[in-house]
N, C-alpha and C positions, 0 to 999 in steps of 0.2 A: 537054683532056679534058672532055667534056660530062657534067654530072650532072643527074639529075631534080630537080624542085622539092622533093619529099618523098622522101628517100632510102630510108625504111623502108616506104613504102607499096607495096601490091601493084599492079602495073600495071593500068590501068583496063580494058583489053580482056580481061585475064585474070580480073578480078574480076566482070565482067559475064557471063561465060560461063554461070554457074549462077544468074542473077538471080531465077529463080522461087522459089528457096528460100534466103533470106538466112541462115537459121540453119545450113544445111548448105552452107557455102561451101567449094568445093574448094581445097585448098592447092596452089599451083603447085609443080611438081616442079623440082628444080635445073636440069634441062635447059631447061625452059620459061623460067626466070628468066635463064639464060645467053643463050638465043635472044632474049629481050626486050632485053637490053642490047646484044647484037650488032646488032639492028635499029636501035638508036640510034647506031650507028657505032663501037662498041668492037670490038677484035679478041677472039679467044677467051680469051686469058689475062687481059686487062683485065676482060672480062665476068665471068670466074670470080672474080677478086679482088674485084670490086664486089659480087657475090652473097655472098661470104664476109663482107665488111665489113657488108653489110646484115643478114645473119643474126646476126653478133656483136652489132651494135647492138640488135637486137630482143631477143636473149637477155639482154643486160645490162639493158635497160629492164624486162623482165619480172621478172628476178631482183631488181633493186633496188626496184621499185615494189611488188611483192606481198609480199616478205618483210620489208620495213622495219618495219612495225608489230609483226609477230610477233617479228622479230629484236630490236627495241628492248625489247619486253616480256620476252623471254627473257633478254636481257642484264641488265635491271634486276632481274628475279627472281633470276637466278644471282648477281649482285653482292650482293643482300641476303642470300642464303643463305650466301655465302662470308664476309660480314661477321659474321653470326651465329655461324658455326663458329669464326671467328677470335677473337671475343669469349669464347666458351666455353673455347677453348684457353688464352687469356690468364688466365682465372680459375683454371683447373686448374693452370696453371704457377705462378701466385702461391701457391696453396695448397701445392703440392709444395715450393716454395722456402722457405716459412715453417716447414715441419716438418722436424725432424732425421731423418737416415737411421738405418739400423740401427747402424752403427758409432758415430755420434754419441750415439744413445740409450744404447748399452752404456757408452760413456765417461762419460756423465752419471750413470748408475746406479752405476758403480764409484766415481766421485768423491763422490757423495752418500753412499754407504755408508761410505766411508773417513772422510768428515767426521762422519757420525753416530757411527761407532765411536770416532773421536777425541774427540768431544764427550762421549760417554758415559764414556770412560775418564778424561777430565780433570775432569768435573763433580764427582766426589766430592772431589778435591783442592781445587777452587775453593771448594766449600762448607766444607771443613775450614779453609781459610784465612780465609774470612769469619767462621767461628765463633771462630777464635783472635783475630781483630781485635776482634770484638764482646766477647769476654771480657776482652781487654786494656783496652778502653775502659771497660768496666763496673768493672773493678777500679780503674782510675785515677780514675774519677769517684765512686767509692763513698766516702761520708764515713768518714774514719778514726775508729775508736772507741778512741782512746787516752785513758787516764785521767789 
C-alpha cells in the first residue's frame, strides 16, 4: 500500500486550482480526495479509509494544538477554585464540629442548672459547718479564766 510523503497535506494539483487567491483556498470535497487516492493506485474502499484517516488526523491536530493553552488555563483555574471551595468547606466543617448541637447544649444547661441548684442548697450547710469549726477552735484556744 503506497502512502504519500505528507499524509495530511492537500494534494498539490488540488491546492493549485485556486492559486490566484491563497486566502480563499477551496477545500477539496470528499469525492475529490477519494479520486486523488484512487489515482495513486488505491481501490475505492482503501481510498475512502485513507481519506477518513487523514481527516481524523487533521481534526485531532487542530483540537489538540488550538485548545491546549486554553484547556490548561481552564484546568488550572478550575483546580484553584475547587481547592478554594474545599478549604472553605473544611473550615466550616471544623467550626461545626467544635460547637455542640441542640441536644448537647440542652444537656449542658440542665447539668449546670442542677449543679448550681445543688451548690446553692449545699452552701448554707457548708458555711454552717465552717462556722461551727471556727467557734470550736476559738473556744479551745481561748485562755481559760479560772481563778
